[in-house]
N, C-alpha and C positions, 0 to 999 in steps of 0.2 A: 701734563696740564694741570696748573694750579689755579682755581678760581676763587681762592680765599681773598678776602678784602684787605688791602694794605692799611696801615694806621691812618694814612692820608685819606683814603676813600671811607673808613669808618668814621673819621671826623666828619667829612662832607656829608655823609648820610645822616649824621646825627643833627648837623646844623640844617641842612635842608628839611628834615623831618620836623624840627622844631619851628622853622620859618613856616612851613605849610600849617602846622597845628595852631601856632599863634597869630600868623598874619593872614594867610589865604583862607583857611576853613572858616574863621568868623567872618570873612567878607563875601562869602559865598551869596548870603541872601541879598546883599547890596548889588552884587553883580547881577544876579538873576532879575531883580527888579529893574535894574537901570536897562539890561538888554530888552526885557518885556516893554519897557516904555519906548524902545526905538533907539537906544543909544548903543551902537555896535561896539564902542570901546569905552567903557565906564572909567571914569577918573581914578577909581580905586586902583586899576591896573597899573596906571603911571606912578601912582603914589607906591605900590609895592614894588614896581621896578626899580625907583630910587633906592628904597630900602634894601633890595636884594643886592644891587650894585654896591652900596657903601658897605655891606656886609661880606663882600668879596665872592659871592654866589652868583657869578656872571660868566656867560660864554663858556661853559664847562664841557662842551662837546667837540671842540676843534683841536685835535692832537698838534697840529703844526702853529698854533697860536704863537705869535712873535711877542717878544718881551715888551715891545713898545705899543702893543695892542691890548684893549682892556679885556680881563677876564682871566682863566685858570686853565692851561693846557693840560689835558686829561687824554689818556688812551682810550681807545673803544671799550676795552674791558673795564677800566676805572670809571667811565661815564655810565655805563650800562645800569648798575644798580641805582644810580642818581636818577636816570630817566623813569625808572619803575616808581620811585617815590613821587616824582612830578606827575606821573600819569594818572594818579588817583583823583586829581581834580582836573576835568578836560582844559581848563584854560591856564593852568599853573605854569606850563613850561614858558609861556610868554613872559611871565614875571622874571624869570631867570635868564631871559634872551635865548631861550633854547627852544623855540617852537618852529615846527615846520610850517611853511616851506623854506623860512629863512634860513635854517641851519643848512640845508642842502644848498641853497643859492650862495650862502657864504663860502661853503666848501669849494664850489665851482670857483668863485672869484678869488678865493685864497690860493687856488692851484694855478689859475689861468689869466687873471685880470692884468691888464697893463697898468702901469703907474697912474694914469688919468682915470681909468675905471675903478682903481682902489679908492682913489680919493673921492670921486664923486658918489660911488654907490656902495662899496665895501665898508669904508670906515663909519658913515652914518648907521649902517646896519649893525656893525659891531658895538656901536654906542646906543643901539636901541632907539634911535630917534626916528626911524622910517621902517617900514616892513616891505615885503616884496611878495611876488607870486612866480609860479613856473608854468608856463603854457606849452604843454606838449600834447595832450590827448585832444581828439577831434570827434565830432559826431558822425561823420560821414565815413569814417574807416575803422577798421579794428586796430585801434591804437595800442593794443597789447602788443602788437609787431610795429615797432618803430619806424620800419622801413616803408610802412604804409603811409605815413604821414604826408599830407598834400599841401600844406600851408607854403606859399611860395615867398621866398626871399630872392629877389631879383637885384642884381648890381645895376646902378644907374648913376654913372660918374663916382662922385665922392660920397654917394649915398646908397642905402638899401632900400628898397620898396616892398612892403610886405602886405600879402593879401592872403586871408584865410579866415577859418573860424576854429575856435578852440571851446572846449567845454570842461566842466568839473574842475575849474581852475581854483584851488583853493587860496584863500587869502585876498582875493581880488576885491573884495567888497570892504576890506578894512579900511577905516579912514586913514590909516598912516601909510597905506599901500602905495608906493611911488614908482615902481617899475616892475616890469615882467621880464623874465628870461624867456624867450621865445625859441622854440625849436621848429625849423622849417627847411624847406628843400632849396639849395643853392645850385645844385648840379643834377638836374633830372636824369641826365644821361650817364652819371657816373657809376660805379659800382654800388650795390645797394647799401653798404654800410658807409659810404663815402659821400653820399648824396646831401646829407643833413648838415646843417650849421645851427649855432645859437647866436642870438644876437640880443641886446638889452634894448627893452623898448619902454620909454617912460609912460606910465599909465595915463598920463594927460596929454600925450600926443595926438595931433590931428589925425582922424581916421580910427582911433581906438574906441570902441564902443562897448560897454559893459551891458549886454542885453538883459540878463537876469542873473539873480541869485536862485540856483535850483535847489528847491527842498530835496532832502535825502531821505527816505522813507516818512515823508510828511514831516522831517524835522528841518527847521531853517536854521543854519548856522549863521551867526551874526557876521562873521568875517567872510563867509561866502564859499560856495562851490559854484562858481560863475560861468556863464556862458559869455564869450568875448569875440566880437567880429572886428578884424583888422582890415580896413579899406583904404588901400593906397598909402599906408602908413611909411613916412619916410623918416628913416635915422640915419646918422653919420656912420660911414664905414669903421670909424673909430669904436663903434658900439659892438664890432663883431667879437665874440669870446674866442680866444686862441686863434683858430686859422679855420678857413672854409674846409668843409668836409669832416670836421672834428666833433660834430654833434652827436653822433651815436656813442662814441668813446667817452665824450665828457657825461653824457647820460648815465652810462654804466658805472663811471666812477662815482658820480653823485648818489645812486640809489643803494649802493652797498652799505655804507654807514648809516645812512638813512633809515633803512630797514632795521638795523639793530635798534635805532631810537624808537621807531614806531612799536616794534615787537615788546621792547621792555615797558614802555608806556602801557601797552595792552595787558602784560603781566601784572603790572601794578593796579589796573582795573579789575582784573581777574581775581587778585588777592582781596580787593575791597568787596566784590561780590561775594566771595567766600566768607569772609568776616561778617556781612551782613546775613547771610544765609545761616551760619552759625548762630548768631545772636537770636535771630528770629525762631530758629528751631529749638533754641534753649527756654525761649520765653512762652512761646504759643503751645496750646495743648489742643488735641482733637481725640475724641473716643477715648478720654481719660488717660492719655499719654502725651508727654512732649513730643513734639515733631520728630526730634531726633531720634526718639526711641522707635519709631516706625521704620521697619527695615529698608524701605525704598529711600527714605531721607538720609539715613546713615550712610548708605550706599553712595548717595549723591555727594555728600561730604567728602567721603573717603575718596572717590573718584576724582572729584575736583582737586583735591591736594596732590594727589599722585600726578595729574595731567599738567598742573601749574609748576611743579618742581621739574618735570621732564622738560617743559617747554623752556624754563630759564636756563637749565643746564645746556640745552642746545644753543640758545641765544648767546650765552657766555663763551662757548666753544667758537661759534662763528666770530664773535668779536677778537678772541684770542688769536684766532687765524689771521684775520685782517691786520691786527697789529704787528704780527710776525712776518707775514708773507703777503700782504696786500689783498684788496677786494677780489681780484681776479682769482688766486688761489683759493679763496673762501666761497666761490660762486655757488657750489652745491650746497654748502651749509647755509648761505643766505637764502637760497631758493627753498630749502628745509623749513627754515624758520618762518619764512613768509607764508608758506602753505599750511603751517601746523599752528602757529599762535592765535591767528583770528578765529580759528575754528574752536579752539580751546576757549577763548574769551567768549564766544556765542554759547557754548555748551554750559559753562559755569554760570553765566549771566541766566540763561534759560532756566537752570535748575533752581537759582535763588528766586527767580521771578515766580516759579511754581511754589516754592515754600511760602512766599508772601502771599500768594492768591491774588485777589483783585488788586492790592496795594502795589503789588510788583509791577503792575501795568500802568500804574499811575505816576504822575511827576512827584508823588509823596516820598519816594525813593530814587536814586540815580540809576537803577537798574536798566529801566527801558532806554534810557541814553546810551548806557554802556553797551547793552546789547547791539543797539543800532550801529555804534562805531565799529564793534567787532565785524558786523555784517559788512560795513563799509569797506572794511580792510581785506576782505576777501576779493575785492576787485581793484581797490586803490593800489597803486604800484605793481600792477600786473595781477590778473586774476589767477586763482588757484591752479587752473588747468595748465597755464604757461609754466609755472614753476615745477609742477609735477612733471612736465614734459622735459624740463631741464634735468630733473634728478633722474629720470629714466634714461635718458640719453647718456648720462655720465655713468651710470651702472652698467648699462650694456657696453659703453666703450672700455670700462674696467674690466668686465668679464671677458671681453675679445683680448685684451692685452694680457690677462692671466693665461687665456688658452694659448696664445702666441708663445708666451714664456714656458709654458708646460711642454709644448711641442718641441721648443728649442732644446731643453733640458734633455728630453728623451732621446735625441738623436746622438 
């Protein structure tokens, strides 16, 4: 395995790093002021999006991007270090049209959309003209097991009728959100992994109600983690994605690369937290010593560097396997990074907050927000326990296989 960056990737890393430093970082105060004033989508984001697209820094996450579609096709391994740079500013990915949940939805539509669906929904997403959300999790069931989902998608002539309640739907409050990809049950009597389907639902369709934007750890995200109710929502059968019963398989295809993106953004945020910790420890004194000269603080810095580098290497390995063998072959590694990286992020941010003292708890640094997002990711896209269960099962299966092979060889 070779994780060295190609000349192309090094060039893109430099260009994105400079764009973040010269364009996004100086705009952070404007963005925060506008959001605090109630503007969920500040104009500065649209201005930066135009600049990023003009610079060729656009749609960098989609390996199968076609020549006639805007952007640059990169492998998962090539995109990973770029996501790390974008992750250092919470909203930066949107500037490059590389933000979740749109990236996952674009991947789904790229794989399965009909010509009509591509024209109406995928093309404007690729151009950055609209945004979208992905409605899977529900408040009344354990949604970490997608076979529990209860939202009903019932066929009625040339339409589907949708009834159900979804929550923690990221992006649903964004002013540019135009549709949701909704996962629900089309065949309640089918086998467990063929009951679910996905349909495209316009966010302004009659019967769609965004009930609330749910604060996370008392933090309200402007684009939303929303609760949505669907009451007798009718959409054409042409809005079905791929085929009835394919919802579970589509979800699995969507979540593989998406977890690479999430984890690399988290690593970028962890790097930022470590940089801030080192800066503070080098400037601040207590009891006659700089903070880094106290053994526990020095240990925190060293442990953080070790953990971040280990996590990055594991994420790059998962990306490498996806590129060569597909997301299914990388399922163990995907589960491993999803269980590992958010915990690394919260540990590194927690240490940095401790080094900053009271300031680390305040909005004067990004540390509290970075810690919060790391904590969210221990549940988002599946809780740690689900991924640990997946890893354990695969290890047990491998041990059994080794045992069988040993017995066979001994005969």
